[in-house]
Each structure stands twice: as structure tokens, then as C-alpha cells.
TIVO-2410 file (N, C-alpha, C; in nm, 3 decimals):
# residues 182
REC num residu      c1      c2      c3 atome chaine
REC   1      X   1.968   3.304  -1.616     N      A
REC   1      X   2.049   3.212  -1.594    CA      A
REC   1      X   2.015   3.075  -1.570     C      A
REC   2      X   2.096   2.982  -1.600     N      A
REC   2      X   2.029   2.866  -1.619    CA      A
REC   2      X   2.125   2.724  -1.500     C      A
REC   3      X   2.053   2.675  -1.422     N      A
REC   3      X   2.119   2.619  -1.361    CA      A
REC   3      X   2.195   2.432  -1.435     C      A
REC   4      X   2.290   2.379  -1.376     N      A
REC   4      X   2.363   2.283  -1.416    CA      A
REC   4      X   2.223   2.176  -1.408     C      A
REC   5      X   2.162   2.152  -1.331     N      A
REC   5      X   2.081   2.064  -1.249    CA      A
REC   5      X   1.957   2.039  -1.336     C      A
REC   6      X   1.879   2.013  -1.431     N      A
REC   6      X   1.737   2.049  -1.410    CA      A
REC   6      X   1.637   2.021  -1.343     C      A
REC   7      X   1.556   2.111  -1.376     N      A
REC   7      X   1.484   2.108  -1.247    CA      A
REC   7      X   1.349   1.977  -1.286     C      A
REC   8      X   1.320   1.886  -1.122     N      A
REC   8      X   1.227   1.787  -1.161    CA      A
REC   8      X   1.105   1.833  -1.130     C      A
REC   9      X   1.007   1.818  -1.212     N      A
REC   9      X   0.837   1.892  -1.204    CA      A
REC   9      X   0.783   1.791  -1.094     C      A
REC  10      X   0.836   1.693  -1.132     N      A
REC  10      X   0.722   1.565  -1.036    CA      A
REC  10      X   0.797   1.448  -1.019     C      A
REC  11      X   0.902   1.501  -0.866     N      A
REC  11      X   1.000   1.352  -0.816    CA      A
REC  11      X   0.886   1.229  -0.810     C      A
REC  12      X   0.739   1.196  -0.813     N      A
REC  12      X   0.633   1.137  -0.751    CA      A
REC  12      X   0.614   1.069  -0.826     C      A
REC  13      X   0.629   0.949  -0.908     N      A
REC  13      X   0.557   0.884  -1.023    CA      A
REC  13      X   0.423   0.831  -0.950     C      A
REC  14      X   0.382   0.830  -0.837     N      A
REC  14      X   0.227   0.797  -0.795    CA      A
REC  14      X   0.136   0.888  -0.803     C      A
REC  15      X   0.178   1.027  -0.852     N      A
REC  15      X   0.084   1.138  -0.845    CA      A
REC  15      X   0.028   1.127  -1.018     C      A
REC  16      X   0.039   1.041  -1.067     N      A
REC  16      X  -0.011   1.005  -1.230    CA      A
REC  16      X  -0.109   0.968  -1.233     C      A
REC  17      X  -0.245   0.998  -1.215     N      A
REC  17      X  -0.350   0.937  -1.209    CA      A
REC  17      X  -0.390   0.825  -1.273     C      A
REC  18      X  -0.355   0.829  -1.403     N      A
REC  18      X  -0.410   0.698  -1.512    CA      A
REC  18      X  -0.328   0.595  -1.430     C      A
REC  19      X  -0.225   0.553  -1.370     N      A
REC  19      X  -0.144   0.471  -1.372    CA      A
REC  19      X  -0.204   0.420  -1.233     C      A
REC  20      X  -0.231   0.486  -1.127     N      A
REC  20      X  -0.304   0.469  -0.989    CA      A
REC  20      X  -0.401   0.414  -1.003     C      A
REC  21      X  -0.521   0.473  -1.074     N      A
REC  21      X  -0.619   0.414  -1.145    CA      A
REC  21      X  -0.632   0.285  -1.209     C      A
REC  22      X  -0.538   0.237  -1.283     N      A
REC  22      X  -0.504   0.128  -1.385    CA      A
REC  22      X  -0.444   0.031  -1.313     C      A
REC  23      X  -0.348   0.051  -1.180     N      A
REC  23      X  -0.343  -0.079  -1.068    CA      A
REC  23      X  -0.456  -0.098  -1.022     C      A
REC  24      X  -0.512   0.029  -0.921     N      A
REC  24      X  -0.691   0.013  -0.883    CA      A
REC  24      X  -0.783  -0.086  -0.945     C      A
REC  25      X  -0.804  -0.041  -1.065     N      A
REC  25      X  -0.871  -0.128  -1.140    CA      A
REC  25      X  -0.850  -0.276  -1.178     C      A
REC  26      X  -0.680  -0.290  -1.217     N      A
REC  26      X  -0.664  -0.428  -1.237    CA      A
REC  26      X  -0.677  -0.523  -1.106     C      A
REC  27      X  -0.679  -0.435  -1.004     N      A
REC  27      X  -0.680  -0.502  -0.848    CA      A
REC  27      X  -0.822  -0.560  -0.793     C      A
REC  28      X  -0.913  -0.484  -0.848     N      A
REC  28      X  -1.026  -0.468  -0.827    CA      A
REC  28      X  -1.080  -0.593  -0.902     C      A
REC  29      X  -1.045  -0.597  -1.055     N      A
REC  29      X  -1.096  -0.724  -1.117    CA      A
REC  29      X  -1.061  -0.891  -1.064     C      A
REC  30      X  -0.871  -0.817  -1.057     N      A
REC  30      X  -0.863  -0.987  -0.998    CA      A
REC  30      X  -0.930  -1.005  -0.842     C      A
REC  31      X  -0.959  -0.903  -0.774     N      A
REC  31      X  -1.017  -0.978  -0.656    CA      A
REC  31      X  -1.207  -1.009  -0.693     C      A
REC  32      X  -1.276  -0.962  -0.780     N      A
REC  32      X  -1.369  -0.958  -0.856    CA      A
REC  32      X  -1.353  -1.118  -0.876     C      A
REC  33      X  -1.290  -1.146  -0.943     N      A
REC  33      X  -1.246  -1.297  -1.043    CA      A
REC  33      X  -1.200  -1.451  -0.944     C      A
REC  34      X  -1.117  -1.358  -0.851     N      A
REC  34      X  -1.079  -1.475  -0.725    CA      A
REC  34      X  -1.227  -1.492  -0.665     C      A
REC  35      X  -1.326  -1.392  -0.601     N      A
REC  35      X  -1.399  -1.410  -0.558    CA      A
REC  35      X  -1.478  -1.517  -0.600     C      A
REC  36      X  -1.500  -1.496  -0.768     N      A
REC  36      X  -1.623  -1.563  -0.887    CA      A
REC  36      X  -1.578  -1.726  -0.827     C      A
REC  37      X  -1.439  -1.729  -0.853     N      A
REC  37      X  -1.380  -1.889  -0.772    CA      A
REC  37      X  -1.434  -1.942  -0.677     C      A
REC  38      X  -1.351  -1.877  -0.562     N      A
REC  38      X  -1.404  -1.944  -0.475    CA      A
REC  38      X  -1.529  -1.939  -0.438     C      A
REC  39      X  -1.663  -1.885  -0.474     N      A
REC  39      X  -1.798  -1.905  -0.472    CA      A
REC  39      X  -1.827  -2.076  -0.500     C      A
REC  40      X  -1.767  -2.074  -0.647     N      A
REC  40      X  -1.773  -2.191  -0.743    CA      A
REC  40      X  -1.739  -2.313  -0.667     C      A
REC  41      X  -1.624  -2.253  -0.586     N      A
REC  41      X  -1.533  -2.381  -0.510    CA      A
REC  41      X  -1.627  -2.406  -0.389     C      A
REC  42      X  -1.666  -2.287  -0.280     N      A
REC  42      X  -1.750  -2.342  -0.198    CA      A
REC  42      X  -1.891  -2.389  -0.250     C      A
REC  43      X  -1.932  -2.366  -0.346     N      A
REC  43      X  -2.060  -2.398  -0.364    CA      A
REC  43      X  -2.056  -2.524  -0.393     C      A
REC  44      X  -2.023  -2.625  -0.456     N      A
REC  44      X  -1.939  -2.738  -0.515    CA      A
REC  44      X  -1.901  -2.850  -0.378     C      A
REC  45      X  -1.856  -2.760  -0.255     N      A
REC  45      X  -1.799  -2.818  -0.117    CA      A
REC  45      X  -1.950  -2.851  -0.088     C      A
REC  46      X  -2.009  -2.740  -0.097     N      A
REC  46      X  -2.140  -2.752   0.031    CA      A
REC  46      X  -2.236  -2.837  -0.042     C      A
REC  47      X  -2.275  -2.789  -0.180     N      A
REC  47      X  -2.421  -2.835  -0.197    CA      A
REC  47      X  -2.359  -2.967  -0.349     C      A
REC  48      X  -2.251  -2.940  -0.380     N      A
REC  48      X  -2.194  -3.040  -0.502    CA      A
REC  48      X  -2.147  -3.172  -0.443     C      A
REC  49      X  -2.045  -3.221  -0.541     N      A
REC  49      X  -1.964  -3.377  -0.474    CA      A
REC  49      X  -1.852  -3.342  -0.461     C      A
REC  50      X  -1.791  -3.196  -0.415     N      A
REC  50      X  -1.671  -3.186  -0.318    CA      A
REC  50      X  -1.603  -3.091  -0.366     C      A
REC  51      X  -1.448  -3.049  -0.422     N      A
REC  51      X  -1.412  -2.933  -0.414    CA      A
REC  51      X  -1.404  -2.973  -0.547     C      A
REC  52      X  -1.360  -2.841  -0.622     N      A
REC  52      X  -1.371  -2.792  -0.752    CA      A
REC  52      X  -1.263  -2.611  -0.778     C      A
REC  53      X  -1.173  -2.634  -0.816     N      A
REC  53      X  -1.060  -2.531  -0.858    CA      A
REC  53      X  -0.994  -2.576  -0.980     C      A
REC  54      X  -1.031  -2.450  -1.069     N      A
REC  54      X  -0.965  -2.496  -1.197    CA      A
REC  54      X  -0.799  -2.492  -1.194     C      A
REC  55      X  -0.767  -2.537  -1.259     N      A
REC  55      X  -0.585  -2.541  -1.300    CA      A
REC  55      X  -0.570  -2.503  -1.428     C      A
REC  56      X  -0.448  -2.409  -1.394     N      A
REC  56      X  -0.351  -2.366  -1.530    CA      A
REC  56      X  -0.493  -2.235  -1.608     C      A
REC  57      X  -0.410  -2.155  -1.617     N      A
REC  57      X  -0.461  -1.997  -1.703    CA      A
REC  57      X  -0.538  -2.042  -1.789     C      A
REC  58      X  -0.552  -2.129  -1.893     N      A
REC  58      X  -0.690  -2.156  -1.995    CA      A
REC  58      X  -0.820  -2.195  -1.891     C      A
REC  59      X  -0.793  -2.312  -1.814     N      A
REC  59      X  -0.936  -2.371  -1.712    CA      A
REC  59      X  -0.986  -2.238  -1.659     C      A
REC  60      X  -0.890  -2.169  -1.605     N      A
REC  60      X  -0.967  -2.047  -1.519    CA      A
REC  60      X  -1.002  -1.930  -1.592     C      A
REC  61      X  -0.941  -1.907  -1.716     N      A
REC  61      X  -1.029  -1.856  -1.793    CA      A
REC  61      X  -1.172  -1.901  -1.808     C      A
REC  62      X  -1.204  -2.025  -1.889     N      A
REC  62      X  -1.266  -2.117  -1.910    CA      A
REC  62      X  -1.408  -2.132  -1.790     C      A
REC  63      X  -1.356  -2.089  -1.667     N      A
REC  63      X  -1.462  -2.116  -1.596    CA      A
REC  63      X  -1.552  -2.003  -1.591     C      A
REC  64      X  -1.408  -1.895  -1.561     N      A
REC  64      X  -1.456  -1.774  -1.529    CA      A
REC  64      X  -1.542  -1.704  -1.652     C      A
REC  65      X  -1.564  -1.747  -1.779     N      A
REC  65      X  -1.632  -1.711  -1.870    CA      A
REC  65      X  -1.751  -1.813  -1.867     C      A
REC  66      X  -1.745  -1.945  -1.835     N      A
REC  66      X  -1.850  -2.049  -1.804    CA      A
REC  66      X  -1.971  -1.937  -1.672     C      A
REC  67      X  -1.948  -1.876  -1.594     N      A
REC  67      X  -2.043  -1.842  -1.471    CA      A
REC  67      X  -2.071  -1.707  -1.538     C      A
REC  68      X  -1.986  -1.650  -1.633     N      A
REC  68      X  -2.032  -1.522  -1.688    CA      A
REC  68      X  -2.159  -1.533  -1.856     C      A
REC  69      X  -2.170  -1.657  -1.854     N      A
REC  69      X  -2.229  -1.676  -1.981    CA      A
REC  69      X  -2.360  -1.756  -1.935     C      A
REC  70      X  -2.346  -1.799  -1.786     N      A
REC  70      X  -2.497  -1.928  -1.713    CA      A
REC  70      X  -2.470  -2.033  -1.752     C      A
REC  71      X  -2.325  -2.093  -1.750     N      A
REC  71      X  -2.303  -2.233  -1.782    CA      A
REC  71      X  -2.126  -2.234  -1.655     C      A
REC  72      X  -2.215  -2.271  -1.538     N      A
REC  72      X  -2.110  -2.292  -1.425    CA      A
REC  72      X  -2.040  -2.449  -1.462     C      A
REC  73      X  -1.915  -2.434  -1.413     N      A
REC  73      X  -1.849  -2.559  -1.478    CA      A
REC  73      X  -1.782  -2.574  -1.622     C      A
REC  74      X  -1.813  -2.473  -1.678     N      A
REC  74      X  -1.808  -2.502  -1.811    CA      A
REC  74      X  -1.624  -2.473  -1.826     C      A
REC  75      X  -1.543  -2.569  -1.900     N      A
REC  75      X  -1.398  -2.544  -1.907    CA      A
REC  75      X  -1.366  -2.669  -1.832     C      A
REC  76      X  -1.408  -2.712  -1.745     N      A
REC  76      X  -1.378  -2.799  -1.608    CA      A
REC  76      X  -1.354  -2.921  -1.668     C      A
REC  77      X  -1.263  -3.009  -1.618     N      A
REC  77      X  -1.227  -3.152  -1.682    CA      A
REC  77      X  -1.373  -3.242  -1.641     C      A
REC  78      X  -1.361  -3.360  -1.730     N      A
REC  78      X  -1.537  -3.407  -1.671    CA      A
REC  78      X  -1.515  -3.428  -1.524     C      A
REC  79      X  -1.408  -3.518  -1.463     N      A
REC  79      X  -1.432  -3.531  -1.297    CA      A
REC  79      X  -1.494  -3.378  -1.251     C      A
REC  80      X  -1.406  -3.341  -1.268     N      A
REC  80      X  -1.457  -3.189  -1.186    CA      A
REC  80      X  -1.606  -3.171  -1.238     C      A
REC  81      X  -1.651  -3.166  -1.313     N      A
REC  81      X  -1.749  -3.106  -1.392    CA      A
REC  81      X  -1.886  -3.204  -1.312     C      A
REC  82      X  -1.871  -3.316  -1.272     N      A
REC  82      X  -2.010  -3.349  -1.193    CA      A
REC  82      X  -1.976  -3.341  -1.089     C      A
REC  83      X  -1.895  -3.253  -1.048     N      A
REC  83      X  -1.921  -3.207  -0.865    CA      A
REC  83      X  -2.007  -3.122  -0.858     C      A
REC  84      X  -1.969  -2.993  -0.979     N      A
REC  84      X  -2.004  -2.902  -0.975    CA      A
REC  84      X  -2.186  -2.906  -0.943     C      A
REC  85      X  -2.218  -2.825  -0.890     N      A
REC  85      X  -2.401  -2.861  -0.838    CA      A
REC  85      X  -2.487  -2.711  -0.910     C      A
REC  86      X  -2.592  -2.725  -0.918     N      A
REC  86      X  -2.716  -2.658  -1.019    CA      A
REC  86      X  -2.644  -2.448  -1.008     C      A
REC  87      X  -2.705  -2.431  -1.076     N      A
REC  87      X  -2.687  -2.263  -1.100    CA      A
REC  87      X  -2.778  -2.214  -0.989     C      A
REC  88      X  -2.819  -2.179  -0.957     N      A
REC  88      X  -2.857  -2.166  -0.805    CA      A
REC  88      X  -2.803  -2.170  -0.710     C      A
REC  89      X  -2.726  -2.251  -0.637     N      A
REC  89      X  -2.626  -2.292  -0.541    CA      A
REC  89      X  -2.525  -2.219  -0.581     C      A
REC  90      X  -2.461  -2.219  -0.735     N      A
REC  90      X  -2.347  -2.167  -0.758    CA      A
REC  90      X  -2.344  -2.030  -0.786     C      A
REC  91      X  -2.444  -1.998  -0.821     N      A
REC  91      X  -2.474  -1.800  -0.803    CA      A
REC  91      X  -2.494  -1.792  -0.682     C      A
REC  92      X  -2.583  -1.847  -0.634     N      A
REC  92      X  -2.616  -1.794  -0.475    CA      A
REC  92      X  -2.451  -1.785  -0.378     C      A
REC  93      X  -2.359  -1.902  -0.405     N      A
REC  93      X  -2.234  -1.909  -0.360    CA      A
REC  93      X  -2.158  -1.753  -0.389     C      A
REC  94      X  -2.139  -1.778  -0.531     N      A
REC  94      X  -2.037  -1.673  -0.574    CA      A
REC  94      X  -2.121  -1.496  -0.531     C      A
REC  95      X  -2.243  -1.521  -0.521     N      A
REC  95      X  -2.309  -1.361  -0.501    CA      A
REC  95      X  -2.229  -1.364  -0.370     C      A
REC  96      X  -2.273  -1.422  -0.240     N      A
REC  96      X  -2.214  -1.447  -0.100    CA      A
REC  96      X  -2.067  -1.419  -0.125     C      A
REC  97      X  -1.995  -1.495  -0.202     N      A
REC  97      X  -1.812  -1.450  -0.185    CA      A
REC  97      X  -1.789  -1.320  -0.244     C      A
REC  98      X  -1.897  -1.263  -0.347     N      A
REC  98      X  -1.861  -1.161  -0.401    CA      A
REC  98      X  -1.875  -1.055  -0.311     C      A
REC  99      X  -2.005  -1.025  -0.235     N      A
REC  99      X  -1.972  -0.975  -0.103    CA      A
REC  99      X  -1.898  -0.960   0.007     C      A
REC 100      X  -1.920  -1.093   0.024     N      A
REC 100      X  -1.771  -1.086   0.117    CA      A
REC 100      X  -1.624  -1.041   0.120     C      A
REC 101      X  -1.618  -1.046   0.000     N      A
REC 101      X  -1.480  -0.984  -0.113    CA      A
REC 101      X  -1.509  -0.818  -0.067     C      A
REC 102      X  -1.588  -0.766  -0.127     N      A
REC 102      X  -1.647  -0.651  -0.130    CA      A
REC 102      X  -1.621  -0.580   0.029     C      A
REC 103      X  -1.684  -0.640   0.103     N      A
REC 103      X  -1.685  -0.567   0.238    CA      A
REC 103      X  -1.524  -0.616   0.296     C      A
REC 104      X  -1.501  -0.725   0.286     N      A
REC 104      X  -1.340  -0.707   0.309    CA      A
REC 104      X  -1.202  -0.610   0.234     C      A
REC 105      X  -1.225  -0.567   0.136     N      A
REC 105      X  -1.142  -0.439   0.025    CA      A
REC 105      X  -1.156  -0.346   0.098     C      A
REC 106      X  -1.331  -0.296   0.120     N      A
REC 106      X  -1.371  -0.198   0.174    CA      A
REC 106      X  -1.330  -0.142   0.320     C      A
REC 107      X  -1.377  -0.269   0.388     N      A
REC 107      X  -1.265  -0.214   0.500    CA      A
REC 107      X  -1.130  -0.205   0.503     C      A
REC 108      X  -1.015  -0.269   0.449     N      A
REC 108      X  -0.916  -0.261   0.434    CA      A
REC 108      X  -0.926  -0.148   0.320     C      A
REC 109      X  -0.955  -0.097   0.271     N      A
REC 109      X  -0.939   0.083   0.197    CA      A
REC 109      X  -0.988   0.124   0.318     C      A
REC 110      X  -1.069   0.153   0.419     N      A
REC 110      X  -1.100   0.249   0.496    CA      A
REC 110      X  -0.966   0.244   0.612     C      A
REC 111      X  -0.920   0.142   0.619     N      A
REC 111      X  -0.791   0.105   0.695    CA      A
REC 111      X  -0.684   0.207   0.698     C      A
REC 112      X  -0.654   0.196   0.553     N      A
REC 112      X  -0.546   0.245   0.507    CA      A
REC 112      X  -0.568   0.355   0.524     C      A
REC 113      X  -0.713   0.414   0.447     N      A
REC 113      X  -0.703   0.522   0.427    CA      A
REC 113      X  -0.724   0.634   0.556     C      A
REC 114      X  -0.750   0.563   0.642     N      A
REC 114      X  -0.744   0.678   0.825    CA      A
REC 114      X  -0.628   0.655   0.811     C      A
REC 115      X  -0.536   0.605   0.816     N      A
REC 115      X  -0.392   0.687   0.791    CA      A
REC 115      X  -0.345   0.678   0.726     C      A
REC 116      X  -0.334   0.704   0.597     N      A
REC 116      X  -0.248   0.691   0.511    CA      A
REC 116      X  -0.312   0.833   0.442     C      A
REC 117      X  -0.353   0.963   0.494     N      A
REC 117      X  -0.402   1.050   0.336    CA      A
REC 117      X  -0.303   1.079   0.323     C      A
REC 118      X  -0.304   1.116   0.194     N      A
REC 118      X  -0.243   1.233   0.115    CA      A
REC 118      X  -0.225   1.317   0.084     C      A
REC 119      X  -0.138   1.413   0.157     N      A
REC 119      X  -0.184   1.570   0.175    CA      A
REC 119      X  -0.210   1.576   0.342     C      A
REC 120      X  -0.240   1.438   0.407     N      A
REC 120      X  -0.258   1.489   0.525    CA      A
REC 120      X  -0.238   1.594   0.678     C      A
REC 121      X  -0.243   1.671   0.706     N      A
REC 121      X  -0.158   1.762   0.778    CA      A
REC 121      X  -0.135   1.762   0.946     C      A
REC 122      X  -0.238   1.658   0.943     N      A
REC 122      X  -0.238   1.599   1.059    CA      A
REC 122      X  -0.115   1.491   1.088     C      A
REC 123      X  -0.065   1.417   1.014     N      A
REC 123      X   0.025   1.315   1.049    CA      A
REC 123      X   0.177   1.351   1.115     C      A
REC 124      X   0.153   1.307   1.203     N      A
REC 124      X   0.301   1.388   1.304    CA      A
REC 124      X   0.247   1.448   1.383     C      A
REC 125      X   0.168   1.512   1.403     N      A
REC 125      X   0.098   1.618   1.554    CA      A
REC 125      X   0.057   1.502   1.638     C      A
REC 126      X   0.040   1.584   1.737     N      A
REC 126      X  -0.005   1.526   1.870    CA      A
REC 126      X  -0.129   1.551   1.882     C      A
REC 127      X  -0.231   1.416   1.941     N      A
REC 127      X  -0.310   1.423   1.953    CA      A
REC 127      X  -0.371   1.554   2.071     C      A
REC 128      X  -0.512   1.598   2.107     N      A
REC 128      X  -0.586   1.666   2.214    CA      A
REC 128      X  -0.520   1.590   2.346     C      A
REC 129      X  -0.487   1.445   2.370     N      A
REC 129      X  -0.464   1.428   2.499    CA      A
REC 129      X  -0.349   1.403   2.504     C      A
REC 130      X  -0.259   1.390   2.395     N      A
REC 130      X  -0.087   1.404   2.439    CA      A
REC 130      X  -0.082   1.526   2.457     C      A
REC 131      X  -0.142   1.615   2.384     N      A
REC 131      X  -0.121   1.763   2.462    CA      A
REC 131      X  -0.139   1.778   2.544     C      A
REC 132      X  -0.237   1.754   2.601     N      A
REC 132      X  -0.292   1.761   2.746    CA      A
REC 132      X  -0.199   1.723   2.877     C      A
REC 133      X  -0.194   1.560   2.839     N      A
REC 133      X  -0.073   1.510   2.923    CA      A
REC 133      X   0.075   1.601   2.946     C      A
REC 134      X   0.090   1.676   2.769     N      A
REC 134      X   0.245   1.717   2.836    CA      A
REC 134      X   0.237   1.865   2.902     C      A
REC 135      X   0.150   1.960   2.898     N      A
REC 135      X   0.119   2.054   2.903    CA      A
REC 135      X   0.009   2.126   2.975     C      A
REC 136      X  -0.080   1.999   3.039     N      A
REC 136      X  -0.169   2.048   3.135    CA      A
REC 136      X  -0.266   2.113   3.080     C      A
REC 137      X  -0.386   2.098   3.180     N      A
REC 137      X  -0.503   2.129   3.146    CA      A
REC 137      X  -0.527   2.296   3.105     C      A
REC 138      X  -0.511   2.345   3.229     N      A
REC 138      X  -0.498   2.452   3.229    CA      A
REC 138      X  -0.410   2.548   3.101     C      A
REC 139      X  -0.282   2.508   3.128     N      A
REC 139      X  -0.175   2.553   3.008    CA      A
REC 139      X  -0.204   2.536   2.875     C      A
REC 140      X  -0.297   2.424   2.863     N      A
REC 140      X  -0.327   2.384   2.736    CA      A
REC 140      X  -0.487   2.446   2.670     C      A
REC 141      X  -0.537   2.500   2.772     N      A
REC 141      X  -0.622   2.595   2.717    CA      A
REC 141      X  -0.584   2.748   2.690     C      A
REC 142      X  -0.464   2.799   2.746     N      A
REC 142      X  -0.448   2.950   2.733    CA      A
REC 142      X  -0.335   2.948   2.625     C      A
REC 143      X  -0.276   2.841   2.581     N      A
REC 143      X  -0.155   2.871   2.438    CA      A
REC 143      X  -0.234   2.787   2.306     C      A
REC 144      X  -0.155   2.809   2.216     N      A
REC 144      X  -0.189   2.733   2.096    CA      A
REC 144      X  -0.081   2.640   2.039     C      A
REC 145      X  -0.104   2.529   1.999     N      A
REC 145      X   0.010   2.399   1.981    CA      A
REC 145      X   0.030   2.423   1.818     C      A
REC 146      X   0.148   2.407   1.850     N      A
REC 146      X   0.178   2.390   1.674    CA      A
REC 146      X   0.276   2.277   1.656     C      A
REC 147      X   0.254   2.248   1.534     N      A
REC 147      X   0.370   2.122   1.542    CA      A
REC 147      X   0.462   2.155   1.518     C      A
REC 148      X   0.623   2.077   1.613     N      A
REC 148      X   0.727   2.129   1.597    CA      A
REC 148      X   0.754   2.032   1.480     C      A
REC 149      X   0.746   1.945   1.392     N      A
REC 149      X   0.777   1.903   1.292    CA      A
REC 149      X   0.770   2.021   1.157     C      A
REC 150      X   0.649   2.065   1.184     N      A
REC 150      X   0.580   2.182   1.064    CA      A
REC 150      X   0.737   2.324   1.106     C      A
REC 151      X   0.778   2.332   1.206     N      A
REC 151      X   0.867   2.445   1.162    CA      A
REC 151      X   0.990   2.417   1.182     C      A
REC 152      X   1.021   2.224   1.173     N      A
REC 152      X   1.186   2.169   1.070    CA      A
REC 152      X   1.264   2.194   1.219     C      A
REC 153      X   1.169   2.121   1.367     N      A
REC 153      X   1.271   2.083   1.470    CA      A
REC 153      X   1.280   1.940   1.424     C      A
REC 154      X   1.309   1.870   1.546     N      A
REC 154      X   1.344   1.744   1.563    CA      A
REC 154      X   1.276   1.697   1.703     C      A
REC 155      X   1.263   1.552   1.711     N      A
REC 155      X   1.192   1.529   1.814    CA      A
REC 155      X   1.306   1.380   1.851     C      A
REC 156      X   1.312   1.395   2.003     N      A
REC 156      X   1.390   1.307   2.027    CA      A
REC 156      X   1.404   1.162   2.060     C      A
REC 157      X   1.468   1.075   2.072     N      A
REC 157      X   1.448   0.941   2.094    CA      A
REC 157      X   1.468   0.868   2.183     C      A
REC 158      X   1.495   0.949   2.293     N      A
REC 158      X   1.523   0.914   2.429    CA      A
REC 158      X   1.378   0.945   2.503     C      A
REC 159      X   1.348   0.813   2.604     N      A
REC 159      X   1.192   0.823   2.665    CA      A
REC 159      X   1.243   0.899   2.808     C      A
REC 160      X   1.230   1.001   2.754     N      A
REC 160      X   1.200   1.163   2.884    CA      A
REC 160      X   1.148   1.235   2.781     C      A
REC 161      X   1.121   1.326   2.914     N      A
REC 161      X   1.038   1.461   2.878    CA      A
REC 161      X   1.177   1.584   2.871     C      A
REC 162      X   1.148   1.614   2.811     N      A
REC 162      X   1.243   1.779   2.808    CA      A
REC 162      X   1.222   1.897   2.781     C      A
REC 163      X   1.232   2.025   2.863     N      A
REC 163      X   1.151   2.142   2.788    CA      A
REC 163      X   1.280   2.221   2.764     C      A
REC 164      X   1.285   2.293   2.664     N      A
REC 164      X   1.412   2.395   2.647    CA      A
REC 164      X   1.319   2.548   2.663     C      A
REC 165      X   1.423   2.648   2.661     N      A
REC 165      X   1.377   2.773   2.654    CA      A
REC 165      X   1.241   2.831   2.603     C      A
REC 166      X   1.289   2.747   2.445     N      A
REC 166      X   1.169   2.753   2.379    CA      A
REC 166      X   1.055   2.740   2.409     C      A
REC 167      X   1.052   2.670   2.493     N      A
REC 167      X   0.910   2.613   2.488    CA      A
REC 167      X   0.859   2.477   2.412     C      A
REC 168      X   0.988   2.438   2.372     N      A
REC 168      X   0.943   2.325   2.291    CA      A
REC 168      X   0.946   2.186   2.394     C      A
REC 169      X   0.834   2.129   2.403     N      A
REC 169      X   0.837   2.032   2.476    CA      A
REC 169      X   0.814   1.877   2.413     C      A
REC 170      X   0.880   1.754   2.476     N      A
REC 170      X   0.898   1.639   2.350    CA      A
REC 170      X   0.946   1.508   2.492     C      A
REC 171      X   0.813   1.444   2.458     N      A
REC 171      X   0.774   1.355   2.574    CA      A
REC 171      X   0.829   1.215   2.493     C      A
REC 172      X   0.825   1.094   2.615     N      A
REC 172      X   0.856   1.000   2.573    CA      A
REC 172      X   0.772   0.928   2.470     C      A
REC 173      X   0.671   0.974   2.420     N      A
REC 173      X   0.629   0.929   2.266    CA      A
REC 173      X   0.710   0.941   2.164     C      A
REC 174      X   0.757   1.054   2.196     N      A
REC 174      X   0.796   1.153   2.063    CA      A
REC 174      X   0.670   1.243   1.980     C      A
REC 175      X   0.599   1.310   2.124     N      A
REC 175      X   0.517   1.400   2.058    CA      A
REC 175      X   0.609   1.541   2.089     C      A
REC 176      X   0.610   1.598   2.001     N      A
REC 176      X   0.678   1.764   2.055    CA      A
REC 176      X   0.579   1.848   1.993     C      A
REC 177      X   0.554   1.944   2.089     N      A
REC 177      X   0.468   2.018   2.071    CA      A
REC 177      X   0.557   2.192   2.073     C      A
REC 178      X   0.494   2.303   2.044     N      A
REC 178      X   0.533   2.436   2.081    CA      A
REC 178      X   0.455   2.495   2.142     C      A
REC 179      X   0.450   2.574   2.271     N      A
REC 179      X   0.358   2.691   2.329    CA      A
REC 179      X   0.374   2.781   2.294     C      A
REC 180      X   0.303   2.843   2.261     N      A
REC 180      X   0.320   3.026   2.217    CA      A
REC 180      X   0.230   3.099   2.315     C      A
REC 181      X   0.280   3.184   2.308     N      A
REC 181      X   0.129   3.317   2.368    CA      A
REC 181      X   0.170   3.260   2.546     C      A
REC 182      X   0.244   3.257   2.603     N      A
REC 182      X   0.261   3.198   2.790    CA      A
REC 182      X   0.316   3.325   2.816     C      A
***
């Protein structure tokens, strides 16, 4: 028997690994290029004749190509080119800017990953401390705690604590727990 509605195999387009990898690699390349330009600009401010920042996509591409080929400042207009310091200062500043960008991106990724792991079953569950506040120490040790969200129950929005006859406990924090085995 066929259904009128065709079955959707994958309703979440983010699960296509190639697309996600392409976006992540593009973001990494963009951040590395931005860090290289920031390193060139900071070297010019600290060791050269002043601020240098390429204007326009052609100039940005030429400045990045110059950094990659060992000619810092290539593609910059003549007035800006005189402000660029020697290669040692430029590449030291670029390396420092790249390291800082990698550290900042790694920190941001770690903070994001800490709370947004795909398929993490702990999302929405009460912590040990929250369950202890609701149940008390002795009752916590004598029961098993199951997340109410996993059972399809809801959490009250009102700031109060309620206990039903089924053993569902809802706190003012919106934490729900089911006490079994008592």
C-alpha cells in the first residue's frame, strides 16, 4: 500500500557531510587570509611607516599572493608600499596574527561544541546538583533519575515546584525528573 505523502529520507540538510565540510574549510581559509592581512597591517603600524590595508578585492588578492611568494606589500599602491617594513617584521607579525586567530577559533569551537554536540542525549537533562536539590540527598541515592523530556512529558513554565502522583518533579528552573523505584 502506498501513501499519498512520499517518505522524506533526510529532512535535515546539514547532515550532508560534504556541504558542512565545504563551509568549514571556506571559513578557515577566510580567517587565515584575514589574519595574514591583519599581520601585515600590524607590522606596518609597529615597525613600518603606518597603517597599511589593501582596498578592493584585486589589491587584497595581490597582497595575499605577495605574502605567499615572499614579497610583502606586492600589489599595494606606491604610497602604502613605502610603509611596509622588512620581511622579518612582516612574517613575524603574520605568524603571531595567525596563531592568535587559530587560538580564538579553537576557543570558539570548543565553547560551541561543549553545548551543541549533535546527538548528545544530555541536552535537557538535569545535572546531578539540580536533581539533588529537587529530590534530596537520601532520595537521590535510592532512586533512578530519568529525563522527563525523553518520556514525552512537559516542563512547567511557572516558577514553582510541583510534584504529581506519578513522581514527576518540576522545579522553578524548569528541570524535570522522574523518580523510579521508591
